[in-house]
C-alpha positions as CSV (number, residue, x, y, z in Angstrom):
1,X,-2.9,-16.0,5.2
2,X,-5.0,-13.7,3.4
3,X,-2.7,-10.8,4.6
4,X,0.0,-12.6,2.9
5,X,-1.7,-12.5,-0.8
6,X,-0.9,-8.5,-1.2
7,X,2.9,-9.4,-2.0
8,X,4.6,-7.3,-4.3
9,X,6.0,-9.1,-7.3
10,X,9.7,-9.0,-5.9
11,X,8.5,-10.2,-2.2
12,X,7.0,-13.2,-4.4
13,X,10.5,-13.9,-6.0
14,X,12.1,-13.7,-2.8
15,X,9.9,-16.1,-1.2
16,X,10.6,-18.5,-4.0
17,X,14.1,-18.2,-3.8
18,X,13.9,-18.7,0.1
19,X,11.7,-21.8,-0.5
20,X,14.4,-23.4,-2.8
21,X,17.3,-22.5,-0.8
22,X,15.4,-24.1,2.2
23,X,14.8,-27.2,0.0
24,X,18.5,-27.5,-1.3
25,X,20.2,-26.7,2.0
26,X,17.9,-28.6,4.4
27,X,16.6,-31.4,2.1
28,X,13.1,-30.0,2.8
29,X,9.9,-31.0,1.3
30,X,8.1,-28.0,-0.7
31,X,5.1,-28.1,2.0
32,X,7.8,-28.1,4.8
33,X,9.8,-25.1,3.0
34,X,6.9,-22.9,2.2
35,X,5.4,-23.6,5.9
36,X,8.7,-22.0,7.4
37,X,8.6,-19.1,4.6
38,X,5.0,-18.2,5.5
39,X,5.7,-17.9,9.2
40,X,8.9,-16.1,8.3
41,X,6.4,-13.6,6.3
42,X,4.0,-13.5,9.2
43,X,6.6,-12.5,11.5
44,X,8.3,-9.7,9.2
45,X,4.6,-8.5,8.9
46,X,3.7,-8.3,12.5
47,X,7.3,-6.4,13.2
48,X,6.2,-3.9,10.6
49,X,3.2,-3.0,12.2
């Protein structure tokens, strides 16, 4: 996860919004939503390389 620490402020805001969206829409816990968002961010990062 260390490569995710370089997120810009905007990316951090988008991640927080996505976490809140998942929690609201799917009724997920914070941990579950964070896990999904981290996986999405990792996939996006790998696609860009």
